[in-house]
N, C-alpha and C positions, 0 to 999 in steps of 0.2 A: 844762625842755624838753618839748614835748608831739610825740610822733612822729605823723605823718599817713599814713594809706595812700598809698603811690605804686607806682611800677614796682620799687623795692628794697625797700619795707616789706610786710610780710605781716601780716595780723592772725592770730594763732595761736589765739585765744578773745576772748571778750569782754573779758578782762582782761589781756590780753597782745599786745603789738605787737613785731616784730621787724624789723631792717632789716640788710642784707649789705653793708658798706662795702668789705670785701676779700673776693674769692670768684673762682672760675675766670672769665675767664681772667688776672686779675691775679696770682693763685696758684694753683698746681695741687696745694698740700698742706694748705692750711688756710683756714679762713673765718673774719671778724672783722666785728664791727658793733656795732649798740645794740639793748638789750633794754629795752622799757618794760613794767613791770607795773603794773597799777593796783590801787588799795587792794581788799583781800577776795582776792587772787590765792592760791591753795591747790593745790599739786600735788605728787604724789609721782613719781619717775622714777628709773630706772637710766641712767645716763650712758653713752653709746656714744663718747665724745670725751675725750681731756684738755682741760680748760677752765680758762682764766683769766677773772677776772670783775674789772673795776674798778668801784668804785661811784663815780657823780658825783653822785646825788641821792637823798634817801630811805633806807629801810632795808629789810632781807630777813632773815627766820630761815631758817637751814639747820638741818636735823636730819639727823644721819646716824652710824651706830654708837651709837644713843641718847644722843648728845652733841647740843645745840643751842648755836648762838650767833647774835649778830645782826652783819649787816655794815651799816656805814655809809658815808656820803660819805668818800672817801681810803682806804677798805680796797680790799685786793688779795686776792682768794681763789682757790685753786687747788684744782680738783676733779679728782681721778684717775680716769680710765675704769674704767667697770665699777662705780662706786660708787653704792648706792642713796641718792637725796637727797631730802627732803622740804622743799620751798620754802612759806614764807607769807609775807604782809606785809600790815600793817593801813593803813600809809601810803602805799603804791606805792614803786617806786624805777626808777632810770634807770641802766642798767649799760652799760659797754663791754665786750664779751666777745671772746675769741680761742678757737678750738676746732681741734684737730688730732686726727685726719685731718679733712679738709674735710668739712662738712656734706653730707650726700647730698640731692638733690634730693626733694621730696615727690612720693610717687605718689598723686594726688588722682583 
């Protein structure tokens, strides 16, 4: 699958596209959609949400609390709110994600 920019798809960076399949007004409490990370994606961040990732294609290396593991097609990952996570991928990946509480609109 190759996500394309559209009304519901947003370019996060040169290496990341995100789309919201579920958001306000469908749900007032959570956000869900697809995330495509291109090969070479490398980012560390502190999560603001409880997050579930379901891997549809490719792989992604997660590092937190000094431990690394690779998620691949079919894997389901839970990331707890407030976790500091480093994400990297050499081959790219496509993920279905669900966040709670709802993703806040960007302030550009």
